[in-house]
Backbone as JSON, one array per atom type, in Angstrom:
{
  "sequence": "MLLYYITDRAQFAGDEDSRRRALLNKIAEAAACGIDFIQLREKDLPTRELESLAHAAVRIIQENCGSRNQRSRARLLINSRVDVAIACGADGVHLRSDDISPRDVRSLWASSHGKGLPVVAVSCHTTVEVARAASEGTDFAVFAPVFEKKDAPGSPAAGLTALREARLQNVPVLALGGINLDNARSCIEAGAAGVAGIRLFQERNIGEVVRLL",
  "N": [[12.24, 8.59, -1.38], [9.35, 6.96, -0.95], [7.59, 4.3, -2.53], [4.42, 3.04, -3.25], [2.5, 0.51, -4.26], [-0.83, -0.23, -4.85], [-3.11, -2.81, -5.15], [-5.62, -3.79, -7.58], [-7.43, -6.01, -8.92], [-9.75, -5.98, -10.38], [-9.57, -4.1, -12.33], [-8.34, -5.25, -14.44], [-8.75, -6.94, -17.61], [-10.94, -9.66, -18.67], [-11.78, -13.01, -17.4], [-12.06, -14.26, -13.99], [-9.77, -15.9, -13.48], [-8.01, -14.92, -15.41], [-7.72, -12.27, -14.6], [-6.53, -12.65, -12.12], [-4.05, -13.8, -12.86], [-2.99, -11.66, -14.32], [-2.76, -9.76, -12.3], [-0.88, -10.95, -10.54], [1.31, -11.0, -12.24], [1.75, -8.26, -12.45], [2.41, -7.66, -9.82], [4.8, -9.08, -9.64], [6.31, -7.59, -11.44], [6.36, -5.13, -10.1], [7.8, -5.83, -7.79], [10.26, -6.45, -8.88], [11.11, -4.03, -9.83], [11.71, -2.22, -7.84], [9.71, -1.18, -6.16], [8.58, -0.14, -2.97], [6.51, -0.92, -1.16], [3.74, -3.13, -1.39], [0.35, -3.32, -1.51], [-2.03, -5.76, -1.02], [-5.11, -5.49, -2.0], [-7.66, -6.74, -2.28], [-10.56, -6.73, -1.51], [-13.0, -7.93, -1.91], [-12.75, -10.65, -2.07], [-13.39, -13.97, -0.86], [-12.22, -15.39, 2.25], [-10.59, -17.76, 1.94], [-9.84, -17.66, -0.78], [-8.56, -15.21, -0.87], [-6.42, -15.71, 0.85], [-5.08, -17.68, -0.61], [-4.32, -16.22, -2.88], [-2.68, -14.35, -1.63], [-0.6, -15.98, -0.64], [0.52, -16.74, -3.1], [1.38, -14.24, -3.98], [3.34, -13.61, -2.07], [5.29, -15.57, -2.66], [5.98, -14.82, -5.27], [7.0, -12.23, -4.94], [9.27, -12.78, -3.4], [10.73, -14.31, -5.27], [11.18, -12.45, -7.3], [12.62, -10.41, -6.2], [15.13, -11.25, -6.19], [18.61, -11.11, -5.71], [18.62, -8.88, -4.2], [19.21, -6.76, -1.37], [17.83, -7.82, 1.72], [16.55, -5.9, 3.28], [15.78, -4.02, 1.45], [13.89, -5.07, -0.19], [10.64, -5.45, -1.75], [7.79, -4.96, 0.29], [5.06, -6.84, 1.34], [1.8, -5.98, 2.12], [-1.3, -6.78, 3.63], [-4.61, -5.88, 3.08], [-6.26, -4.87, 5.83], [-6.72, -7.51, 6.91], [-5.43, -9.16, 9.38], [-5.2, -11.82, 10.12], [-4.95, -13.21, 7.67], [-2.61, -12.07, 6.73], [-0.71, -13.03, 8.56], [-1.0, -15.8, 8.17], [-0.11, -16.19, 5.54], [2.44, -15.32, 5.55], [3.03, -12.66, 5.04], [4.34, -9.25, 5.11], [3.05, -7.44, 6.67], [0.22, -5.32, 7.51], [-2.37, -3.25, 6.08], [-4.32, -0.84, 7.44], [-7.74, 0.3, 7.83], [-9.02, 3.61, 8.57], [-10.79, 3.37, 10.66], [-10.21, 0.98, 11.81], [-8.82, -1.75, 13.8], [-6.23, -0.92, 16.2], [-2.76, -0.1, 15.44], [-1.17, -1.05, 17.56], [-2.73, -3.14, 18.55], [-2.59, -4.83, 16.35], [0.11, -5.6, 16.4], [0.18, -6.95, 18.81], [-1.55, -9.11, 18.29], [-0.1, -10.28, 16.25], [2.24, -11.11, 17.54], [1.18, -12.94, 19.4], [0.22, -14.84, 17.69], [2.38, -15.96, 16.62], [3.52, -14.75, 14.37], [5.97, -13.98, 11.87], [8.76, -12.04, 12.69], [8.59, -8.41, 13.11], [5.59, -6.77, 12.31], [4.92, -4.66, 9.49], [2.95, -1.81, 9.69], [0.49, 0.04, 8.22], [-1.71, 2.87, 7.91], [-4.77, 4.05, 6.64], [-5.65, 7.41, 6.18], [-7.7, 10.34, 6.38], [-7.89, 12.83, 7.39], [-6.1, 15.35, 9.29], [-6.37, 14.88, 11.98], [-6.87, 12.12, 12.06], [-4.41, 11.21, 11.12], [-2.76, 12.05, 13.21], [-3.78, 10.48, 15.29], [-3.2, 7.9, 14.34], [-0.42, 8.04, 14.37], [0.06, 8.28, 17.12], [-0.72, 5.8, 17.93], [1.19, 4.16, 16.99], [1.66, 3.56, 14.25], [3.53, 2.61, 11.32], [3.59, 4.09, 8.98], [1.45, 6.62, 7.54], [-1.18, 6.77, 5.14], [-2.3, 9.28, 3.27], [-5.28, 10.56, 2.02], [-8.02, 11.71, -0.13], [-5.52, 13.3, -1.99], [-5.6, 14.64, -4.45], [-8.24, 15.12, -6.9], [-9.89, 12.13, -7.73], [-9.68, 9.94, -10.53], [-11.7, 8.04, -10.92], [-13.7, 9.06, -9.4], [-14.89, 11.68, -10.02], [-15.45, 15.03, -9.0], [-15.62, 14.49, -6.32], [-14.64, 15.64, -3.09], [-11.32, 16.84, -2.74], [-8.47, 16.65, -0.61], [-6.19, 18.21, -0.94], [-3.01, 19.99, -1.32], [-2.35, 21.67, 0.81], [-3.6, 20.53, 3.04], [-2.18, 18.15, 3.03], [0.36, 19.1, 3.69], [-0.11, 19.86, 6.33], [-0.77, 17.42, 7.46], [1.63, 16.0, 7.31], [3.1, 17.09, 9.31], [2.71, 15.74, 11.6], [4.02, 13.23, 13.83], [5.02, 11.09, 12.06], [5.79, 9.25, 9.09], [4.25, 10.25, 6.03], [2.43, 9.18, 3.28], [1.33, 10.18, 0.06], [-1.85, 9.85, -1.51], [-4.34, 9.34, -4.04], [-5.41, 10.39, -6.94], [-2.8, 10.75, -7.78], [-0.23, 11.34, -10.09], [2.28, 11.24, -12.73], [2.76, 13.88, -13.21], [2.02, 15.39, -10.96], [3.24, 14.28, -8.76], [5.7, 15.26, -7.84], [4.98, 17.66, -6.56], [3.74, 16.7, -4.29], [5.85, 15.56, -2.86], [7.36, 17.84, -2.46], [5.64, 19.08, -0.75], [6.09, 17.72, 1.51], [5.54, 15.02, 1.74], [6.43, 11.6, 2.37], [6.48, 9.87, 0.34], [4.71, 8.36, -2.46], [1.54, 6.86, -3.23], [-0.49, 4.55, -5.08], [-2.98, 3.18, -7.32], [-3.76, 3.12, -10.17], [-1.57, 4.63, -11.01], [0.6, 2.89, -10.99], [-0.42, 0.44, -11.91], [-1.52, 0.74, -14.45], [0.56, 1.26, -16.11], [3.93, 0.75, -17.38], [5.79, -0.38, -14.83], [8.53, -0.18, -14.27], [9.29, 2.01, -15.84], [7.73, 4.02, -14.68], [8.83, 4.1, -12.09], [11.43, 4.93, -12.75], [10.93, 7.51, -13.82], [9.71, 8.79, -11.65]],
  "CA": [[10.86, 8.65, -1.84], [8.74, 5.64, -0.87], [6.62, 4.02, -3.58], [3.45, 2.09, -2.69], [1.55, 0.02, -5.26], [-2.05, -0.8, -4.28], [-3.66, -3.64, -6.21], [-7.06, -3.86, -7.88], [-7.52, -6.93, -10.06], [-10.98, -5.69, -11.14], [-9.24, -3.23, -13.45], [-7.82, -6.05, -15.55], [-9.78, -7.55, -18.45], [-11.04, -11.11, -18.68], [-12.45, -13.68, -16.31], [-11.34, -14.19, -12.71], [-8.44, -16.49, -13.61], [-7.19, -14.0, -16.2], [-7.42, -11.1, -13.77], [-5.58, -13.08, -11.1], [-2.73, -13.93, -13.5], [-2.52, -10.32, -14.65], [-2.38, -9.11, -11.05], [0.37, -11.53, -10.06], [2.36, -10.51, -13.14], [2.02, -6.87, -12.09], [3.12, -7.72, -8.54], [6.17, -9.5, -9.96], [6.94, -6.42, -12.07], [6.59, -4.13, -9.05], [8.87, -6.32, -6.92], [11.53, -6.42, -9.62], [11.46, -2.65, -10.23], [12.09, -1.38, -6.72], [8.61, -0.67, -5.35], [8.86, -0.4, -1.56], [5.4, -1.61, -0.53], [2.64, -3.57, -2.24], [-0.82, -3.68, -0.71], [-3.01, -6.63, -1.64], [-6.35, -4.83, -1.59], [-8.75, -7.44, -2.97], [-11.47, -6.83, -0.37], [-14.21, -8.69, -2.24], [-12.46, -12.08, -2.11], [-13.58, -14.77, 0.36], [-10.97, -15.59, 2.99], [-9.75, -18.81, 1.37], [-9.29, -17.19, -2.05], [-7.62, -14.13, -0.55], [-5.22, -16.33, 1.4], [-4.39, -18.34, -1.72], [-3.7, -15.16, -3.68], [-1.61, -13.76, -0.82], [0.52, -16.93, -0.67], [1.15, -16.62, -4.42], [2.06, -12.95, -4.04], [4.55, -13.72, -1.25], [6.28, -16.33, -3.42], [6.41, -14.05, -6.44], [7.86, -11.14, -4.47], [10.56, -13.37, -3.02], [11.42, -14.73, -6.48], [11.53, -11.32, -8.16], [13.56, -9.51, -5.55], [16.44, -11.77, -6.53], [19.68, -11.02, -4.73], [18.59, -7.58, -3.54], [19.3, -6.78, 0.08], [16.55, -8.14, 2.35], [15.92, -4.69, 3.78], [15.31, -3.16, 0.37], [12.91, -5.76, -1.02], [9.26, -5.02, -1.62], [7.08, -5.51, 1.44], [3.66, -7.11, 1.03], [0.84, -5.7, 3.17], [-2.64, -7.24, 3.32], [-5.6, -4.89, 3.5], [-7.1, -5.08, 7.0], [-6.81, -8.88, 7.42], [-4.25, -9.57, 10.11], [-5.12, -13.28, 10.1], [-4.44, -13.63, 6.37], [-1.21, -11.63, 6.64], [0.1, -13.97, 9.34], [-1.08, -17.13, 7.58], [0.62, -16.29, 4.28], [3.82, -14.85, 5.72], [3.19, -11.29, 4.52], [5.17, -8.39, 5.95], [2.25, -6.61, 7.55], [-1.16, -5.02, 7.12], [-2.79, -1.86, 5.87], [-5.56, -0.7, 8.19], [-8.66, 1.41, 7.6], [-8.92, 4.6, 9.63], [-11.64, 2.95, 11.77], [-9.85, -0.41, 12.06], [-8.12, -1.93, 15.07], [-5.06, -0.06, 16.27], [-1.48, -0.75, 15.15], [-0.71, -1.79, 18.74], [-3.48, -4.4, 18.58], [-2.03, -5.68, 15.29], [1.39, -6.17, 16.85], [-0.13, -7.91, 19.86], [-2.08, -10.3, 17.61], [1.01, -10.85, 15.48], [3.12, -11.79, 18.48], [0.49, -14.08, 20.01], [-0.03, -15.83, 16.65], [3.69, -16.42, 16.15], [3.89, -14.18, 13.08], [7.42, -13.8, 11.74], [9.29, -10.69, 12.79], [7.68, -7.33, 13.48], [4.81, -6.41, 11.13], [4.78, -3.28, 9.02], [1.55, -1.42, 9.82], [0.13, 1.32, 7.6], [-3.09, 3.26, 8.2], [-5.41, 5.03, 5.75], [-6.11, 8.59, 6.9], [-8.34, 11.33, 5.53], [-7.78, 14.11, 8.08], [-4.92, 15.49, 10.14], [-6.7, 14.23, 13.26], [-6.65, 10.69, 11.89], [-2.96, 10.99, 11.03], [-2.22, 12.2, 14.57], [-4.17, 9.3, 16.07], [-2.41, 6.76, 13.85], [0.95, 8.22, 14.87], [0.07, 8.01, 18.56], [-0.96, 4.37, 18.13], [2.38, 3.43, 16.59], [1.74, 3.12, 12.86], [4.82, 2.85, 10.66], [3.35, 5.25, 8.12], [0.06, 6.91, 7.21], [-1.45, 7.06, 3.74], [-3.24, 10.4, 3.35], [-6.02, 10.61, 0.76], [-7.4, 11.89, -1.45], [-4.83, 14.59, -2.14], [-6.18, 15.25, -5.65], [-9.47, 14.49, -7.37], [-9.64, 10.83, -8.3], [-10.21, 9.71, -11.87], [-12.93, 7.26, -10.87], [-14.67, 9.73, -8.54], [-14.84, 13.11, -10.31], [-16.35, 15.85, -8.2], [-15.47, 14.21, -4.89], [-13.72, 16.63, -2.51], [-9.92, 16.47, -2.54], [-7.9, 17.33, 0.55], [-5.28, 19.24, -1.43], [-1.64, 20.01, -0.83], [-2.29, 22.34, 2.11], [-3.93, 19.52, 4.05], [-1.05, 17.21, 3.06], [1.43, 19.74, 4.46], [-0.48, 19.81, 7.74], [-0.72, 16.02, 7.88], [3.0, 15.51, 7.45], [3.7, 17.68, 10.5], [2.57, 14.78, 12.69], [5.26, 12.49, 14.05], [4.95, 9.83, 11.33], [5.88, 9.45, 7.64], [2.95, 10.31, 5.35], [2.45, 8.97, 1.83], [0.2, 10.82, -0.62], [-2.67, 8.96, -2.33], [-5.55, 9.95, -4.58], [-5.16, 11.22, -8.11], [-1.37, 10.98, -7.98], [0.28, 10.96, -11.4], [3.67, 11.64, -12.95], [2.86, 15.34, -13.26], [1.83, 16.06, -9.67], [3.94, 13.58, -7.68], [6.74, 16.14, -7.29], [4.38, 18.64, -5.64], [3.47, 16.0, -3.03], [7.13, 15.45, -2.16], [7.71, 19.2, -2.03], [4.75, 19.41, 0.37], [6.58, 17.01, 2.68], [5.2, 13.6, 1.76], [7.57, 10.68, 2.35], [6.37, 9.08, -0.87], [3.4, 8.39, -3.1], [0.87, 5.58, -3.37], [-1.5, 4.59, -6.13], [-3.4, 1.99, -8.06], [-3.55, 3.36, -11.61], [-0.22, 5.16, -11.22], [1.49, 1.77, -11.26], [-1.05, -0.71, -12.54], [-1.85, 1.0, -15.85], [1.77, 1.63, -16.85], [5.12, -0.05, -17.14], [6.23, 0.08, -13.51], [9.92, 0.22, -14.34], [9.35, 3.37, -16.39], [7.17, 4.91, -13.66], [9.83, 4.25, -11.03], [12.52, 5.74, -13.28], [10.49, 8.9, -13.94], [9.49, 9.34, -10.31]],
  "C": [[10.28, 7.24, -1.86], [7.65, 5.49, -1.92], [5.74, 2.85, -3.13], [2.42, 1.74, -3.76], [0.38, -0.67, -4.55], [-2.77, -1.56, -5.39], [-5.17, -3.5, -6.37], [-7.23, -4.72, -9.12], [-8.75, -6.68, -10.92], [-10.7, -4.8, -12.34], [-8.67, -3.99, -14.64], [-8.97, -6.7, -16.32], [-9.81, -9.06, -18.27], [-11.78, -11.68, -17.5], [-11.58, -13.64, -15.06], [-9.94, -14.77, -12.8], [-7.49, -15.57, -14.37], [-6.78, -12.79, -15.38], [-6.4, -11.46, -12.68], [-4.17, -13.19, -11.68], [-2.15, -12.56, -13.81], [-2.03, -9.59, -13.39], [-1.06, -9.64, -10.53], [1.55, -11.13, -10.94], [2.75, -9.08, -12.78], [2.76, -6.8, -10.75], [4.58, -8.11, -8.76], [6.95, -8.32, -10.55], [7.29, -5.38, -11.01], [7.75, -4.55, -8.15], [10.23, -6.21, -7.59], [12.02, -5.01, -9.89], [11.75, -1.72, -9.07], [10.96, -0.71, -5.98], [8.85, -1.06, -3.89], [7.78, -1.23, -0.88], [4.36, -1.96, -1.58], [1.49, -3.95, -1.31], [-1.76, -4.57, -1.52], [-4.37, -6.18, -1.13], [-7.56, -5.44, -2.32], [-9.84, -7.76, -1.94], [-12.7, -7.69, -0.64], [-13.99, -10.2, -2.18], [-12.82, -12.77, -0.79], [-12.22, -15.09, 0.97], [-10.05, -16.61, 2.33], [-9.09, -18.35, 0.08], [-8.27, -16.08, -1.83], [-6.31, -14.71, -0.02], [-4.4, -17.02, 0.31], [-3.65, -17.32, -2.58], [-2.52, -14.54, -2.94], [-0.38, -14.68, -0.78], [1.28, -16.82, -2.0], [1.93, -15.32, -4.53], [3.36, -12.98, -3.24], [5.64, -14.45, -2.02], [6.85, -15.52, -4.57], [7.32, -12.9, -6.03], [9.24, -11.67, -4.09], [11.38, -13.75, -4.25], [11.94, -13.53, -7.28], [12.4, -10.28, -7.5], [14.99, -9.98, -5.76], [17.43, -11.64, -5.39], [19.71, -9.66, -4.02], [18.64, -7.75, -2.03], [17.93, -6.98, 0.7], [15.82, -6.88, 2.81], [15.33, -3.83, 2.67], [14.26, -3.83, -0.5], [11.52, -5.19, -0.8], [8.6, -5.71, -0.44], [5.6, -5.66, 1.09], [2.8, -6.86, 2.26], [-0.54, -6.18, 2.72], [-3.64, -6.23, 3.87], [-6.44, -5.44, 4.65], [-7.01, -6.46, 7.66], [-5.51, -9.34, 8.07], [-4.07, -11.08, 10.04], [-4.53, -13.8, 8.79], [-2.97, -13.25, 6.24], [-0.3, -12.6, 7.39], [0.16, -15.32, 8.66], [-0.21, -17.27, 6.33], [2.07, -15.83, 4.39], [4.08, -13.5, 5.11], [4.0, -10.46, 5.51], [4.37, -7.53, 6.9], [0.86, -6.37, 7.0], [-1.34, -3.53, 6.86], [-4.18, -1.73, 6.47], [-6.42, 0.45, 7.67], [-8.5, 2.41, 8.74], [-9.73, 4.2, 10.86], [-11.36, 1.5, 12.17], [-9.29, -0.56, 13.48], [-6.83, -1.11, 15.05], [-3.79, -0.82, 15.86], [-0.93, -1.54, 16.34], [-1.43, -3.14, 18.84], [-2.95, -5.38, 17.52], [-0.76, -6.36, 15.79], [1.19, -7.19, 17.96], [-0.64, -9.21, 19.27], [-0.97, -11.04, 16.88], [1.92, -11.68, 16.4], [2.47, -13.04, 19.06], [0.22, -15.19, 19.01], [1.26, -16.35, 16.03], [3.97, -15.96, 14.71], [5.38, -13.91, 13.05], [7.8, -12.33, 11.84], [8.27, -9.68, 13.29], [6.92, -6.89, 12.24], [4.96, -4.93, 10.78], [3.29, -2.94, 9.09], [1.35, -0.03, 9.23], [-1.34, 1.6, 7.9], [-3.58, 4.28, 7.17], [-5.95, 6.18, 6.59], [-6.68, 9.62, 5.92], [-8.32, 12.74, 6.14], [-6.5, 14.14, 8.9], [-5.14, 14.82, 11.49], [-6.46, 12.73, 13.17], [-5.17, 10.36, 11.79], [-2.34, 11.06, 12.43], [-2.56, 10.98, 15.42], [-3.37, 8.07, 15.64], [-0.97, 6.84, 14.36], [1.03, 7.86, 16.35], [-0.1, 6.53, 18.86], [0.16, 3.51, 17.54], [2.42, 2.92, 15.16], [3.12, 3.41, 12.28], [4.73, 4.0, 9.67], [1.86, 5.39, 7.87], [-0.05, 7.16, 5.72], [-2.59, 8.06, 3.71], [-3.93, 10.58, 2.0], [-7.42, 11.21, 0.98], [-6.75, 13.26, -1.55], [-5.39, 15.35, -3.33], [-7.47, 14.53, -6.01], [-9.14, 13.18, -8.06], [-10.35, 10.64, -9.63], [-11.55, 8.99, -11.84], [-13.98, 7.87, -9.95], [-14.62, 11.24, -8.77], [-15.87, 13.88, -9.48], [-16.26, 15.59, -6.71], [-14.42, 15.16, -4.31], [-12.32, 16.08, -2.31], [-9.35, 17.27, -1.38], [-6.96, 18.45, 0.14], [-3.93, 19.22, -0.76], [-1.5, 20.7, 0.52], [-2.57, 21.36, 3.23], [-2.81, 18.49, 4.16], [0.1, 17.8, 3.87], [1.14, 19.67, 5.96], [-0.37, 18.38, 8.28], [0.7, 15.56, 8.14], [3.72, 16.14, 8.64], [3.56, 16.77, 11.71], [3.83, 13.9, 12.72], [5.22, 11.11, 13.4], [5.14, 10.13, 9.84], [4.48, 9.4, 7.02], [3.16, 10.12, 3.86], [1.19, 9.58, 1.23], [-0.51, 9.82, -1.52], [-3.87, 9.73, -2.86], [-5.26, 10.9, -5.72], [-3.71, 11.52, -8.38], [-0.97, 10.5, -9.37], [1.7, 11.48, -11.55], [3.85, 13.16, -12.97], [2.78, 15.99, -11.89], [2.56, 15.39, -8.5], [4.99, 14.48, -7.02], [6.16, 17.13, -6.27], [4.05, 18.0, -4.29], [4.75, 15.89, -2.21], [7.57, 16.82, -1.65], [6.86, 19.66, -0.86], [5.12, 18.63, 1.63], [6.23, 15.55, 2.76], [6.46, 12.75, 1.69], [7.58, 9.83, 1.1], [4.97, 9.17, -1.44], [2.87, 6.96, -3.24], [-0.16, 5.69, -4.49], [-1.84, 3.22, -6.67], [-3.05, 2.21, -9.52], [-2.14, 3.86, -11.92], [0.75, 4.06, -11.61], [0.84, 0.7, -12.13], [-1.33, -0.5, -14.02], [-0.63, 1.31, -16.69], [2.86, 0.6, -16.62], [5.74, 0.47, -15.84], [7.69, 0.52, -13.53], [10.08, 1.65, -14.84], [8.81, 4.37, -15.37], [8.19, 5.17, -12.57], [10.97, 5.14, -11.52], [12.14, 7.22, -13.33], [10.25, 9.55, -12.58], [10.81, 9.62, -9.61]]
}
């Protein structure tokens, strides 16, 4: 069961410096507790500030994974910005459904001398998008919203039937959108390879969430 923490520093209280510290503390907690992937999704930040934050996140993940096997450590993905991911030494990127293709990411990565092969995830909202992402070589798709989101009540949710259809494509699919400790099991039973979330991890003790999941 893959676990994917997506960041949102705006949910923390205080000024920008306070929110940044809180976010890095949460990233450290996630790395130490066995989260598989962490997406730095601070889309409002200017490039220089995003790169600075990403560098700090890379260092913190390395420090908090300790002596764990390199293959099992948390992987840091940067939302959409391939250039920032390469510059800070992140593990890969998370693409929008209308972004460049995973193949283009790997080509840019290789030409820019990025380290290793990047992990590439793609946000998908329909089975068609999941199929396209799979054909373009994504490592995994994040399918959303499976359930109604807390911050967007009334918005249409795809539901478990759509999740079952999405996971039939030739790629691992993680469930996102309204995922909590009560409904995560139903996503796995529907065939999801794991679950992703912001509040699921950010508003709770991550170690306890991982244990319960």
